[in-house]
C-alpha positions, 0 to 999 in steps of 0.5 A: 206532362212530363215523362219522367215526372210521372214515371218517378211519381208512379215509383214513388206511389208504387214504392209507397203503395209496396211499403203500406202493403207489407206495412199493413195488409201482409201481416194480417194476410199472412197471419190469417194464412198461418192460422189456416195452415196450422187448422188445417194441419190441426184437422188433418193430424185429428183425422190421421189420429181418428183414422189409426183410432178406427183401425184400433177399434176395428181391430178390438172389435174383431178381437171381441167378435172372436171372443163372443164367437169362442163363448157362445161355441163353448157354451153350445158345445156345453149345452149339447154335452149336458143334453147328452149327459141328460139323455144318457142319465134319462136312458140309464134311469129307464133302463134300471127302471125297466129292469126292475119293472121287468123283474117285478113282472117276472117275479109276478108270473112266478108267484102266479105260476105257483099259486096256479101250480097249486091251485092245480095240485089241490084240484087234482088232490081232491079228484083224487081224493074224491075217486079214492073215496069212491074207491074207499067206500068199497073197501074197508081199510081206509088207512092203508087208502090214506097212505096211498092217497097222501103219497099220490098227493105229494108226488102231484 
């Protein structure tokens, strides 16, 4: 075997292999690689966009949480204020009612005192009349004694 022939034939086969590979194997391989790179790039872009949207969503969630917290604080404050108002209103109503009942009780007590005084006056007058009657039974001038007894009755 001739070394030159072997070397030349190997070179021919090598160039044929390179030509075949560059013509038929390499283009589909490069298209597959390009498609894969595009898919990876699209996936990375989508992931980055998703990450950005996640950050934005987290910001919106934080804002909504702050807003909800403020609203709940406002509601609690309003509820506390309303309950304080209701308590003050109830206290005022109770005070007015207590004063009204106290005034009614005082008026009732005053009325009972006046009735007791009148009864006492009546009883004293009756006792005085009974005593005067005893005196009058012994004396003759009833008109003089009646005037004296009437004055005594009014003074009591």
